C-alpha positions as CSV (number, residue, x, y, z in Angstrom):
1,M,-71.4,-48.3,-78.8
2,E,-73.5,-51.4,-78.4
3,D,-74.0,-53.9,-80.9
4,R,-70.0,-53.6,-82.5
5,V,-68.2,-56.6,-82.1
6,L,-64.1,-55.5,-80.9
7,I,-61.5,-57.6,-82.4
8,F,-58.4,-58.8,-80.0
9,A,-55.7,-60.2,-82.5
10,P,-52.7,-58.5,-82.1
11,H,-51.1,-60.9,-84.0
12,G,-50.7,-62.0,-88.0
13,R,-53.8,-60.6,-90.4
14,D,-56.7,-62.2,-88.4
15,A,-58.2,-59.3,-87.3
16,V,-58.4,-57.2,-90.6
17,I,-59.9,-60.5,-91.7
18,A,-62.1,-60.8,-89.1
19,E,-63.3,-56.9,-89.8
20,D,-63.1,-57.7,-93.5
21,L,-65.4,-60.8,-92.7
22,L,-68.1,-59.1,-90.5
23,H,-68.1,-55.8,-93.2
24,R,-69.5,-57.4,-95.4
25,H,-72.5,-59.7,-93.6
26,H,-73.3,-55.5,-92.2
27,L,-72.3,-56.3,-89.1
28,K,-70.5,-53.2,-86.8
29,S,-67.0,-54.1,-86.0
30,E,-64.0,-52.4,-84.7
31,I,-60.1,-53.4,-84.0
32,C,-58.0,-52.8,-80.6
33,A,-54.5,-52.5,-81.0
34,S,-54.0,-53.5,-77.0
35,L,-55.8,-54.6,-74.4
36,S,-55.8,-51.2,-73.1
37,A,-57.4,-49.4,-76.0
38,L,-59.8,-52.6,-75.8
39,A,-60.4,-52.1,-71.9
40,G,-61.8,-48.6,-73.2
41,A,-63.9,-49.6,-76.1
42,L,-65.3,-51.9,-73.8
43,A,-66.4,-48.6,-71.9
44,E,-68.3,-47.3,-74.2
45,G,-70.0,-49.6,-74.9
46,A,-69.9,-53.6,-77.2
47,G,-72.1,-56.3,-78.4
48,A,-69.3,-59.2,-78.4
49,V,-65.6,-60.0,-78.1
50,L,-63.2,-61.0,-80.6
51,L,-60.4,-62.7,-79.0
52,T,-57.6,-65.2,-80.2
53,E,-56.2,-67.2,-77.5
54,E,-52.7,-65.9,-78.4
55,A,-53.4,-62.8,-77.4
56,L,-54.6,-63.3,-73.8
57,A,-51.1,-65.1,-73.5
58,S,-49.2,-62.8,-74.4
59,A,-50.9,-59.8,-73.2
60,D,-51.3,-58.4,-69.2
61,R,-54.8,-58.6,-68.4
62,A,-55.2,-56.7,-65.5
63,L,-56.8,-54.0,-67.5
64,L,-59.4,-56.7,-68.7
65,S,-59.8,-59.0,-65.6
66,A,-61.2,-55.9,-63.6
67,W,-63.8,-54.7,-66.2
68,I,-64.8,-58.0,-66.6
69,G,-65.3,-57.7,-62.6
70,S,-66.6,-54.2,-62.0
71,Q,-70.5,-55.6,-64.4
72,P,-73.0,-54.9,-62.7
73,G,-75.2,-57.9,-62.1
74,W,-77.2,-58.0,-66.0
75,S,-74.1,-57.8,-67.5
76,D,-72.4,-61.2,-69.1
77,L,-70.8,-60.1,-72.0
78,P,-70.1,-62.2,-74.6
79,F,-66.2,-63.7,-75.5
80,I,-65.7,-65.6,-78.8
81,V,-61.7,-67.4,-78.4
82,L,-59.9,-68.5,-81.4
83,A,-57.9,-70.9,-80.4
84,N,-54.7,-71.8,-81.8
85,G,-54.8,-75.6,-82.8
86,A,-52.4,-77.4,-81.1
87,T,-52.8,-81.1,-80.3
88,A,-51.3,-80.9,-76.8
89,P,-53.6,-81.0,-74.0
90,R,-53.6,-76.6,-72.4
91,T,-52.0,-75.8,-69.5
92,A,-53.5,-75.4,-66.3
93,I,-52.9,-71.7,-67.0
94,A,-54.6,-71.7,-70.4
95,S,-57.7,-73.1,-68.8
96,Q,-57.2,-70.5,-66.4
97,R,-57.4,-67.6,-68.7
98,L,-60.5,-68.4,-70.8
99,Q,-62.3,-69.4,-66.9
100,D,-61.4,-65.4,-66.0
101,L,-63.9,-64.4,-69.4
102,R,-66.5,-65.8,-67.9
103,N,-68.7,-66.2,-70.6
104,A,-66.7,-67.4,-73.5
105,V,-67.4,-68.9,-76.6
106,L,-63.8,-71.5,-77.9
107,L,-63.5,-72.1,-81.5
108,Q,-61.8,-74.0,-82.8
109,R,-58.9,-72.4,-86.2
110,P,-58.9,-73.6,-89.0
111,L,-62.9,-72.9,-89.4
112,H,-65.3,-71.6,-91.6
113,A,-66.6,-68.2,-92.0
114,E,-70.2,-69.2,-91.0
115,A,-68.9,-71.2,-88.3
116,L,-67.8,-67.7,-86.7
117,L,-70.1,-65.7,-88.0
118,D,-73.0,-68.5,-86.1
119,A,-71.2,-67.8,-83.3
120,I,-70.8,-63.7,-83.3
121,R,-74.4,-63.3,-84.3
122,S,-75.6,-65.5,-81.0
123,A,-73.5,-63.8,-78.6
124,L,-75.2,-60.3,-80.3
125,K,-78.7,-62.1,-79.7
126,A,-77.8,-63.0,-75.9
127,R,-75.7,-60.0,-75.6
128,S,-79.0,-57.6,-76.8
129,R,-81.6,-59.4,-74.5
130,Q,-79.0,-58.6,-71.7
131,Y,-79.4,-55.1,-72.4
132,E,-83.0,-55.2,-72.0
133,V,-82.9,-56.8,-69.3
134,R,-80.9,-53.4,-68.7
135,A,-83.6,-51.0,-70.0
136,F,-85.9,-53.4,-67.3
137,S,-84.1,-53.6,-64.2
138,Q,-83.2,-49.5,-64.7
139,T,-87.0,-48.9,-64.8
140,L,-88.0,-50.7,-62.2
141,T,-85.0,-49.5,-60.0
142,D,-86.5,-46.2,-61.6
143,A,-89.7,-46.9,-60.2
144,V,-88.4,-48.2,-57.1
145,V,-87.1,-44.8,-56.2
146,E,-89.3,-42.8,-57.1
147,R,-92.1,-44.8,-55.1
148,T,-89.4,-45.0,-52.2
149,R,-88.9,-40.8,-52.6
150,D,-93.1,-40.2,-52.5
151,L,-93.1,-43.0,-49.1
152,E,-90.4,-40.8,-47.4
153,A,-91.8,-37.3,-48.9
154,A,-95.1,-39.1,-47.4
155,R,-93.4,-39.9,-44.1
156,D,-91.7,-36.6,-43.4
157,N,-95.4,-34.5,-44.4
158,L,-97.1,-36.5,-42.1
159,E,-93.9,-36.4,-39.4
160,F,-94.5,-32.3,-40.4
161,A,-98.3,-32.9,-40.4
162,L,-98.2,-34.3,-36.4
163,G,-95.7,-32.2,-35.4
164,A,-97.8,-29.1,-37.0
165,A,-100.6,-30.5,-35.0
166,G,-98.6,-31.5,-31.7
167,M,-98.6,-35.0,-32.3
168,G,-96.2,-37.6,-32.5
169,S,-96.8,-41.1,-33.5
170,W,-95.3,-44.9,-32.6
171,D,-95.4,-48.4,-33.4
172,L,-95.8,-50.9,-31.6
173,D,-94.1,-54.4,-32.1
174,L,-95.9,-56.9,-29.8
175,A,-93.7,-59.6,-30.3
176,T,-90.5,-57.7,-29.0
177,G,-92.9,-55.0,-26.3
178,E,-90.6,-52.1,-28.8
179,I,-92.3,-48.8,-29.5
180,I,-91.0,-47.5,-32.9
181,R,-91.6,-43.3,-32.6
182,T,-91.2,-40.1,-34.0
183,Q,-88.7,-37.7,-32.3
184,R,-91.9,-35.6,-31.4
185,H,-93.4,-38.8,-28.8
186,D,-90.0,-38.1,-26.5
187,Q,-90.5,-34.5,-26.9
188,I,-94.1,-34.8,-25.5
189,F,-92.6,-37.0,-22.3
190,G,-90.6,-34.4,-21.8
191,Y,-87.5,-36.3,-23.9
192,A,-84.8,-33.0,-25.5
193,E,-83.7,-36.0,-27.5
194,P,-85.1,-39.1,-28.5
195,L,-84.0,-42.1,-25.9
196,P,-82.6,-45.2,-27.7
197,R,-85.6,-47.6,-26.9
198,W,-89.2,-46.8,-25.8
199,T,-91.2,-49.5,-24.1
200,V,-95.0,-49.9,-22.5
201,P,-93.3,-49.9,-18.7
202,L,-91.3,-46.8,-19.5
203,V,-94.6,-45.4,-20.8
204,L,-96.0,-46.1,-17.4
205,Q,-93.1,-45.0,-15.0
206,H,-94.2,-41.6,-16.2
207,V,-97.5,-42.4,-15.9
208,E,-99.5,-40.6,-12.9
209,P,-99.7,-43.0,-9.8
210,R,-103.1,-43.2,-9.6
211,Q,-104.0,-43.7,-13.2
212,R,-101.2,-45.8,-14.0
213,P,-103.8,-49.2,-13.8
214,A,-106.1,-48.1,-15.7
215,V,-103.6,-47.7,-18.5
216,A,-102.6,-50.5,-18.1
217,T,-104.9,-52.1,-18.7
218,A,-105.7,-50.3,-21.8
219,F,-103.2,-51.4,-23.1
220,E,-103.5,-55.6,-22.6
221,T,-107.5,-54.9,-23.7
222,A,-106.1,-53.4,-27.0
223,I,-105.5,-56.8,-28.7
224,E,-109.4,-58.1,-27.9
225,S,-110.5,-54.1,-28.1
226,G,-108.7,-54.0,-31.4
227,G,-107.9,-50.5,-30.7
228,L,-106.7,-47.9,-27.6
229,D,-108.2,-44.4,-26.7
230,I,-106.9,-43.2,-23.1
231,E,-106.3,-40.0,-21.6
232,F,-104.0,-39.7,-18.4
233,Q,-101.6,-37.4,-16.7
234,I,-97.8,-37.9,-17.2
235,T,-94.3,-36.3,-15.6
236,G,-92.3,-35.3,-18.2
237,A,-88.3,-36.7,-17.7
238,D,-88.3,-32.4,-17.6
239,G,-90.5,-32.1,-14.4
240,G,-93.4,-31.6,-16.2
241,M,-97.2,-31.9,-15.3
242,R,-99.2,-32.3,-19.1
243,W,-102.2,-34.4,-19.8
244,I,-102.1,-36.7,-23.0
245,V,-103.7,-38.6,-25.6
246,K,-102.5,-42.0,-26.7
247,K,-104.5,-44.0,-29.4
248,G,-103.8,-46.7,-31.8
249,R,-105.0,-49.2,-33.8
250,L,-104.2,-52.8,-33.6
251,R,-102.4,-54.7,-36.8
252,H,-102.6,-58.4,-38.0
253,D,-99.5,-59.6,-40.0
254,N,-100.1,-62.4,-43.3
255,A,-101.3,-65.0,-41.0
256,G,-104.6,-63.0,-39.3
257,H,-102.9,-63.2,-35.9
258,P,-102.3,-59.6,-33.8
259,S,-98.6,-58.4,-34.6
260,R,-98.6,-54.2,-34.2
261,I,-100.9,-51.6,-32.6
262,V,-100.2,-48.6,-34.6
263,G,-100.9,-44.3,-33.9
264,V,-100.3,-41.3,-32.5
265,V,-100.1,-39.3,-28.9
266,S,-101.4,-35.8,-28.0
267,D,-100.4,-33.7,-25.7
268,V,-103.8,-32.2,-24.7
269,T,-102.7,-30.3,-21.2
270,H,-103.7,-26.6,-23.3
271,R,-107.3,-28.3,-24.2
272,K,-107.5,-29.9,-20.1
273,E,-107.1,-25.6,-18.6
274,A,-109.1,-24.7,-20.9
275,D,-111.8,-26.6,-20.5
276,A,-111.6,-25.9,-16.6
277,Q,-110.8,-22.6,-17.3
278,L,-114.4,-22.7,-19.2
279,A,-116.0,-24.9,-16.6
280,Q,-115.1,-22.5,-13.8
281,A,-116.4,-19.7,-15.7
282,Q,-120.0,-21.7,-16.4
283,K,-119.8,-21.9,-12.6
284,M,-118.5,-18.3,-11.4
285,D,-121.5,-17.2,-14.1
286,A,-124.1,-19.2,-13.0
287,I,-122.9,-18.0,-9.8
288,G,-123.2,-14.7,-10.3
289,Q,-126.6,-14.8,-12.2
290,L,-127.8,-16.7,-8.6
291,T,-126.0,-13.9,-6.7
292,G,-127.3,-10.5,-8.3
293,G,-131.0,-12.3,-8.9
294,V,-130.2,-13.4,-4.7
295,A,-128.7,-8.6,-4.7
296,H,-131.9,-7.5,-6.4
297,D,-134.6,-8.9,-4.4
298,F,-132.7,-8.6,-1.1
299,N,-131.8,-4.4,-2.1
300,N,-136.1,-4.2,-2.3
301,L,-135.8,-5.6,1.3
302,L,-134.0,-3.3,2.1
303,T,-134.6,-0.3,1.1
304,P,-138.0,0.1,3.1
305,I,-136.3,-0.9,5.6
306,V,-133.7,1.7,5.5
307,G,-136.3,4.0,4.6
308,S,-138.2,3.3,7.8
309,L,-136.1,3.8,10.3
310,D,-134.3,6.6,8.5
311,L,-137.8,8.6,8.5
312,I,-138.5,7.0,12.4
313,R,-135.2,8.2,13.5
314,L,-135.3,11.8,11.5
315,R,-139.2,12.0,13.2
316,Y,-137.8,11.1,17.1
317,K,-134.5,12.6,16.7
318,D,-134.7,13.9,20.6
319,D,-135.7,9.7,22.1
320,E,-132.4,9.0,22.7
321,R,-133.2,5.7,23.3
322,T,-135.6,5.6,19.7
323,Q,-132.6,7.0,18.0
324,R,-129.8,4.6,20.0
325,M,-132.2,1.4,18.6
326,V,-133.0,2.5,15.1
327,G,-129.2,3.6,14.8
328,S,-128.1,-0.4,15.4
329,A,-130.6,-1.1,13.6
330,L,-129.9,1.2,10.6
331,Q,-125.2,0.0,10.6
332,A,-126.9,-3.6,10.8
333,A,-129.3,-2.6,7.5
334,E,-126.6,-0.6,6.1
335,R,-123.6,-3.8,6.3
336,A,-126.8,-6.0,4.5
337,G,-126.8,-3.2,2.2
338,T,-123.0,-2.8,2.1
339,L,-122.9,-6.9,1.8
340,T,-125.9,-7.2,-1.3
341,H,-122.8,-4.3,-3.8
342,R,-119.8,-6.7,-3.2
343,L,-122.8,-9.5,-4.0
344,L,-123.7,-7.8,-7.3
345,A,-119.6,-6.5,-7.6
346,F,-119.1,-9.7,-8.4
347,A,-121.6,-11.5,-9.7
348,R,-120.4,-8.4,-12.3
349,R,-124.1,-7.2,-12.3
350,Q,-123.7,-4.3,-10.0
351,A,-124.5,-0.5,-11.3
352,L,-120.7,1.1,-11.3
353,Q,-120.3,4.9,-12.1
354,P,-117.3,5.1,-13.7
355,A,-115.0,8.2,-13.6
356,P,-111.2,9.6,-13.7
357,V,-110.2,8.3,-10.7
358,D,-106.7,10.0,-9.0
359,T,-105.4,6.1,-7.7
360,G,-102.9,7.7,-5.7
361,L,-105.1,10.8,-3.9
362,L,-108.0,7.8,-3.6
363,I,-105.2,6.0,-1.5
364,D,-104.2,8.8,0.8
365,G,-108.1,9.4,1.5
366,I,-108.2,6.2,2.6
367,V,-105.0,5.2,3.7
368,D,-106.1,6.8,7.6
369,L,-108.7,4.4,7.2
370,I,-107.1,1.4,7.2
371,R,-104.0,2.3,9.8
372,R,-107.1,2.4,12.1
373,S,-108.7,-1.0,10.8
374,L,-105.1,-2.7,10.8
375,G,-103.7,-1.8,14.5
376,P,-100.7,-0.2,15.4
377,T,-99.3,-4.4,15.3
378,I,-99.1,-3.4,11.3
379,M,-96.6,-1.1,9.9
380,V,-98.5,0.4,6.5
381,T,-96.6,2.0,4.1
382,V,-97.9,3.9,0.8
383,E,-95.7,4.6,-2.3
384,V,-97.3,5.9,-5.5
385,A,-95.2,7.2,-9.1
386,P,-95.3,11.2,-9.8
387,G,-96.6,11.7,-12.4
388,L,-99.4,9.1,-13.2
389,P,-103.0,9.6,-15.5
390,C,-106.3,8.6,-14.4
391,A,-107.9,4.9,-14.0
392,R,-110.8,4.4,-15.3
393,V,-113.5,3.3,-12.5
394,D,-116.1,3.3,-10.1
395,P,-113.7,5.2,-6.9
396,N,-116.3,3.8,-3.6
397,Q,-115.8,0.5,-5.0
398,L,-112.5,0.9,-5.2
399,E,-112.5,1.9,-2.0
400,L,-114.3,-0.5,-0.9
401,A,-112.4,-3.3,-2.9
402,L,-109.0,-1.9,-1.0
403,L,-110.4,-1.7,2.4
404,N,-111.1,-5.7,1.8
405,L,-107.6,-6.0,1.1
406,A,-106.8,-4.8,4.0
407,I,-108.8,-6.2,6.2
408,N,-107.7,-9.9,4.4
409,A,-104.0,-8.3,4.8
410,R,-104.9,-8.1,8.9
411,D,-106.6,-11.2,9.0
412,A,-103.4,-12.9,7.4
413,M,-100.9,-11.6,10.2
414,P,-102.2,-12.2,13.5
415,A,-99.1,-11.5,15.3
416,G,-98.3,-7.9,13.4
417,G,-95.7,-7.7,10.1
418,S,-96.6,-4.6,7.0
419,L,-98.8,-4.1,4.6
420,A,-98.0,-2.0,1.1
421,L,-99.7,-0.1,-0.5
422,S,-98.6,1.1,-4.5
423,V,-100.1,2.5,-7.8
424,A,-97.4,2.3,-10.8
425,E,-97.8,2.6,-14.6
426,A,-97.7,-0.7,-16.7
427,A,-98.0,-1.3,-20.0
428,M,-99.5,-4.4,-21.3
429,A,-98.5,-6.2,-23.6
430,P,-100.6,-9.2,-25.9
431,G,-100.2,-12.2,-24.6
432,N,-100.0,-11.1,-21.3
433,P,-101.3,-13.4,-18.5
434,G,-104.3,-11.6,-17.5
435,G,-105.5,-11.4,-20.8
436,L,-106.0,-7.7,-21.2
437,A,-106.3,-6.0,-24.7
438,P,-102.4,-4.3,-24.9
439,G,-102.4,-1.0,-23.5
440,R,-102.0,1.5,-20.9
441,Y,-103.4,-0.3,-17.2
442,I,-102.6,1.6,-14.0
443,R,-101.6,-1.1,-11.5
444,V,-102.7,-0.8,-7.9
445,T,-100.9,-3.9,-5.7
446,V,-101.6,-4.7,-2.5
447,S,-99.0,-6.7,-0.5
448,D,-98.4,-8.0,3.3
449,T,-96.4,-10.4,4.4
450,G,-99.0,-12.5,6.1
451,I,-99.0,-16.8,6.1
452,G,-99.5,-16.7,2.7
453,M,-101.6,-19.5,0.5
454,D,-101.0,-23.1,-1.0
455,K,-101.8,-23.2,-4.8
456,A,-105.0,-25.2,-3.6
457,T,-106.3,-21.7,-1.0
458,L,-104.8,-19.8,-4.4
459,A,-107.1,-21.6,-7.4
460,R,-110.1,-20.8,-5.5
461,A,-109.4,-17.5,-3.1
462,T,-111.9,-15.5,-5.8
463,E,-114.7,-17.9,-5.3
464,P,-118.1,-16.5,-3.6
465,F,-118.1,-17.3,-0.1
466,F,-114.5,-19.1,-0.2
467,S,-113.3,-18.4,3.1
468,T,-109.9,-19.7,5.4
469,K,-111.5,-17.9,8.1
470,E,-113.9,-19.2,11.0
471,V,-117.4,-19.6,10.5
472,G,-118.6,-15.8,11.7
473,K,-115.2,-14.0,10.5
474,G,-116.0,-12.9,7.0
475,T,-118.5,-13.6,4.2
476,G,-115.5,-14.7,1.8
477,L,-116.9,-11.8,-1.1
478,G,-114.1,-9.5,0.2
479,L,-111.7,-10.9,-2.8
480,S,-114.5,-12.0,-5.5
481,M,-115.7,-8.5,-4.9
482,G,-112.8,-7.2,-6.4
483,H,-112.4,-9.5,-9.2
484,G,-115.7,-8.4,-10.4
485,L,-115.0,-4.8,-10.0
486,A,-111.8,-4.9,-11.9
487,A,-113.6,-6.8,-14.2
488,Q,-116.7,-4.9,-14.9
489,S,-114.3,-2.1,-15.4
490,G,-111.8,-3.7,-17.9
491,G,-109.0,-4.5,-15.8
492,V,-108.2,-7.4,-13.9
493,L,-107.3,-8.9,-10.2
494,L,-104.3,-10.6,-10.0
495,L,-103.0,-13.0,-7.1
496,S,-99.0,-14.5,-6.2
497,S,-98.9,-16.0,-2.6
498,Q,-96.3,-18.8,-1.6
499,P,-96.6,-20.1,2.1
500,G,-95.1,-18.2,4.9
501,E,-94.4,-15.5,2.8
502,G,-97.0,-13.3,2.6
503,T,-99.4,-12.4,-0.7
504,S,-99.1,-9.5,-3.3
505,V,-103.2,-8.6,-5.1
506,D,-102.5,-6.6,-8.5
507,I,-105.3,-5.0,-9.8
508,L,-105.0,-3.4,-12.7
509,L,-107.4,-1.0,-14.4
510,P,-107.6,0.8,-17.5
511,V,-105.8,4.5,-18.3
512,T,-107.9,7.0,-19.1
513,D,-106.8,10.3,-20.9
514,E,-109.7,12.3,-18.9
515,A,-109.3,14.8,-15.3
516,P,-110.5,13.4,-12.4
517,P,-114.1,15.7,-11.7
518,S,-114.3,18.4,-9.3
519,Q,-114.6,17.3,-4.9
520,S,-117.3,19.1,-4.2
521,G,-119.1,19.1,-0.3
522,A,-121.3,16.4,1.0
523,H,-124.7,15.9,1.5
524,A,-126.2,17.9,3.7
525,E,-127.9,15.1,6.7
526,T,-131.4,15.9,4.8
527,L,-132.8,18.9,2.4
528,A,-135.8,21.7,2.9
529,V,-137.7,21.6,-0.7
530,P,-136.3,25.6,-2.4
531,R,-139.5,25.2,-3.6
532,T,-143.1,22.8,-4.7
533,A,-142.4,20.2,-7.3
534,K,-144.0,17.6,-8.5
535,V,-143.0,13.7,-8.6
536,L,-143.8,11.3,-10.6
537,L,-142.4,7.5,-8.7
538,V,-142.3,4.4,-10.5
539,D,-141.7,0.8,-9.3
540,D,-143.9,-2.4,-9.3
541,E,-143.1,-3.4,-5.7
542,E,-146.0,-1.1,-4.0
543,I,-143.7,-1.9,-0.3
544,V,-140.5,0.0,-2.2
545,R,-143.3,2.3,-3.9
546,S,-145.0,3.6,-0.4
547,I,-141.4,3.7,1.5
548,T,-140.3,5.8,-1.4
549,A,-143.0,7.9,-1.4
550,D,-143.1,8.8,2.0
551,M,-139.6,10.3,2.0
552,L,-140.3,12.1,-0.9
553,R,-143.3,13.3,0.8
554,D,-141.8,13.7,3.7
555,I,-139.4,16.2,2.2
556,G,-142.2,18.1,0.9
557,Y,-143.0,17.1,-2.4
558,T,-145.8,16.8,-4.1
559,V,-146.3,12.5,-5.2
560,L,-148.0,11.1,-7.4
561,E,-147.2,6.7,-7.8
562,A,-147.1,4.5,-10.7
563,G,-146.4,0.6,-10.4
564,S,-145.6,0.3,-14.2
565,A,-143.9,1.9,-17.1
566,S,-147.3,2.1,-19.3
567,A,-149.5,3.2,-16.2
568,A,-145.9,5.6,-15.8
569,S,-146.6,6.8,-19.1
570,A,-150.7,7.5,-19.0
571,I,-149.5,9.8,-16.3
572,L,-147.8,11.8,-17.6
573,G,-149.6,12.2,-20.9
574,A,-152.6,13.7,-18.2
575,D,-150.6,15.8,-15.7
576,P,-148.3,17.6,-17.5
577,E,-147.4,19.7,-14.6
578,I,-145.0,16.9,-13.5
579,E,-141.2,18.4,-13.4
580,V,-139.6,14.2,-11.9
581,L,-139.7,11.2,-13.2
582,V,-137.9,8.9,-10.2
583,T,-138.3,5.1,-12.0
584,D,-137.4,2.0,-10.4
585,Y,-135.0,-0.1,-13.1
586,L,-135.5,-3.2,-13.4
587,M,-139.9,-3.7,-14.0
588,P,-142.2,-6.2,-15.2
589,V,-142.4,-5.4,-19.6
590,K,-140.5,-1.9,-19.9
591,T,-138.0,-0.8,-17.7
592,G,-137.2,2.0,-16.2
593,A,-134.4,3.4,-18.7
594,A,-136.8,2.4,-21.7
595,L,-139.3,4.6,-20.1
596,I,-137.4,7.6,-19.8
597,D,-135.4,6.7,-23.4
598,D,-139.8,6.9,-25.3
599,L,-140.5,9.6,-22.8
600,R,-136.9,11.1,-24.3
601,G,-137.4,9.5,-28.2
602,A,-141.0,11.7,-27.7
603,G,-139.5,15.2,-27.2
604,N,-140.0,15.5,-23.8
605,K,-137.2,16.7,-21.9
606,L,-138.2,16.2,-18.4
607,P,-136.1,15.5,-15.9
608,A,-135.2,11.7,-14.7
609,L,-133.8,9.5,-12.3
610,L,-133.1,6.3,-11.9
611,I,-133.4,4.2,-9.1
612,T,-131.8,0.6,-9.3
613,G,-131.2,-2.5,-6.9
614,Y,-129.9,-4.9,-10.5
615,A,-129.1,-2.7,-13.4
616,A,-126.7,-5.8,-14.6
617,T,-123.8,-3.9,-16.9
618,G,-126.4,-0.5,-17.5
619,A,-125.9,-1.2,-21.1
620,D,-129.9,0.3,-22.1
621,V,-129.0,3.2,-19.4
622,A,-127.8,6.4,-20.8
623,P,-124.9,7.2,-19.2
624,D,-126.8,11.4,-19.0
625,V,-129.1,8.9,-16.8
626,P,-128.1,10.1,-12.5
627,R,-128.8,6.7,-11.0
628,L,-129.4,6.4,-6.9
629,S,-128.4,2.4,-5.8
630,K,-130.9,0.7,-3.5
631,P,-131.2,0.4,-0.1
632,F,-131.2,4.5,0.2
633,K,-130.9,7.0,2.4
634,Q,-134.0,10.1,2.6
635,V,-130.6,12.4,2.5
636,D,-129.5,10.6,-1.0
637,L,-133.1,10.8,-2.0
638,A,-133.1,14.2,-1.8
639,A,-129.0,15.1,-3.2
640,K,-130.6,13.4,-6.1
641,V,-134.1,15.2,-6.7
642,D,-132.7,18.7,-5.2
643,D,-129.8,18.3,-7.9
644,L,-132.1,17.1,-11.1
645,L,-134.5,20.4,-9.9
646,R,-131.2,22.7,-10.1
647,K,-130.5,21.8,-13.1
648,T,-134.0,23.0,-14.8
649,Q,-134.3,25.8,-12.3
650,P,-130.9,27.3,-11.0
651,A,-132.0,30.7,-10.1
652,R,-134.9,29.6,-7.9
653,S,-132.9,26.9,-6.0
654,L,-132.1,27.5,-2.4
655,H,-129.0,25.8,0.4
656,L,-130.9,25.1,3.9
657,V,-129.7,23.1,6.7
658,A,-130.2,19.8,7.7
659,P,-133.1,19.4,10.5
660,S,-130.7,18.2,12.5
661,G,-127.8,19.6,12.8
662,T,-125.3,18.1,11.8
663,G,-124.5,17.7,8.1
664,T,-123.5,20.0,5.5
665,E,-125.0,22.4,3.7
666,H,-125.8,21.6,0.5
667,G,-123.3,22.5,-2.9
């Protein structure tokens, strides 16, 4: 179709003669009876058009003119016009008709057949080149379209990847100062919809004022340094505080002059928060290791002090003055012991003895003590949800933590107020604020109506030794101890407070389906020995071992002493009459827990008591091994040893009243 010659000569036999001529010379042709037929055939494709001049004069040329005007850029269809041979000059209208054809060759009639054939062949050849240009143009257009599609896909993929990474891209024109950027860029700056124009001064408006000069300098020197890499804090248009990183590289134009800075921006707030939390965790761990070590050594020092004072008190019970002085010293020593327990609880190195605890019942047991401690100006209310399961926690440490929180609340309400204690069950979902494993927890809440805390104080409230109280009015370990207890028990302590609106402390503890143990009577002030028994005492600290041995001998036991686990093993191998092992936990080479484990591995069922002033997490201590924390009184040591003997010889146990007469019978 594209190499045919369309013939439009509606008058006479010109069309038939031309078609016959072309056919004899193997040139394709088609006669068009009207101008509309010609326009239709042109739409299907043609190599050239042969027409007579009088056909142009007699027909409506609107369709033909419209087709000629709508040709694509590569097309310029050749027209061969057979002139009428008149000798008079053409009129202006006739000349215009020929010009409207744009690419027309005029042949005067009569003419030789060869002249017509030459004109037609030239026209077809020129048209063929136009089709070649069209093919090349189409190939080029297709390539441009495909390349444009690839670039758009690459741009979309890049923008998608940057968005997935929380990043936006930006392109600063150094000549105009305008920044072209992706939508994510503006979102990072707190804009829900992109701004119409973005500049460096607009960036600086969002920068935290103290960092603004450094950021402005970084942009100014980027041309000299060849790039930009800066981290700073901004206030977004939505009011949010964010840390962002802007990175960019300098680009040059063809003449080698700096023209643009192209780069990315990312929101690194979460990373900064994580870094701060990591630094805080490392600091707290370092402090924990230090406090744990100090508490361990302090307990070893307190043990002989408390033990010696306890023995003096029992031996001189009729000397009122001695009793008064020893009582004061014991009270101070016990306060020091409480301090070490708080240190160990904060450091998460306390030898906790978790058990199923009815938290509501526990609070009922200490609420009178709390009321007496807070005084008449503070109203204390208790609300316990019915049917609560037990929490798994060390009950003594939980009582201490609640008492500490109550004292803190009292100090925050110098003019009086109210303290609310409540217990309820809480279901924690994934991603909860405390970072707890999903599941059921008991929530113990202590809320006051005190002066509250600002954000700076709240952020440091659980740090050890941090206190807003006057010097000598507090250790700064109350909240940190509660924090350590909750974390070591598998829970968390959460604080919320506002200045002037009071403080609320939540202690979340894991739920257990176990039933709470039955409550037995308190131990006597001291215990008499039910029968003669031989005890092996192991402790690497001679002063601690000596006073502990004196306590045991004073009760009536026969005591053998060893300064290490290896020495203890030798004594056990030589003396089969030893009935009880009392050993320190933390010793060089081998711990007391390892000594007990070795004995059990060898089939020796000797009952053992572990004495500890540290105990780490107790991971290497068998759960059925009883433990006694340093410092301790003689009554505590006697009760533990007596319990071990009762389990091995229950039929021979006797109940004897304490010499002081102030305690209850041991049951």
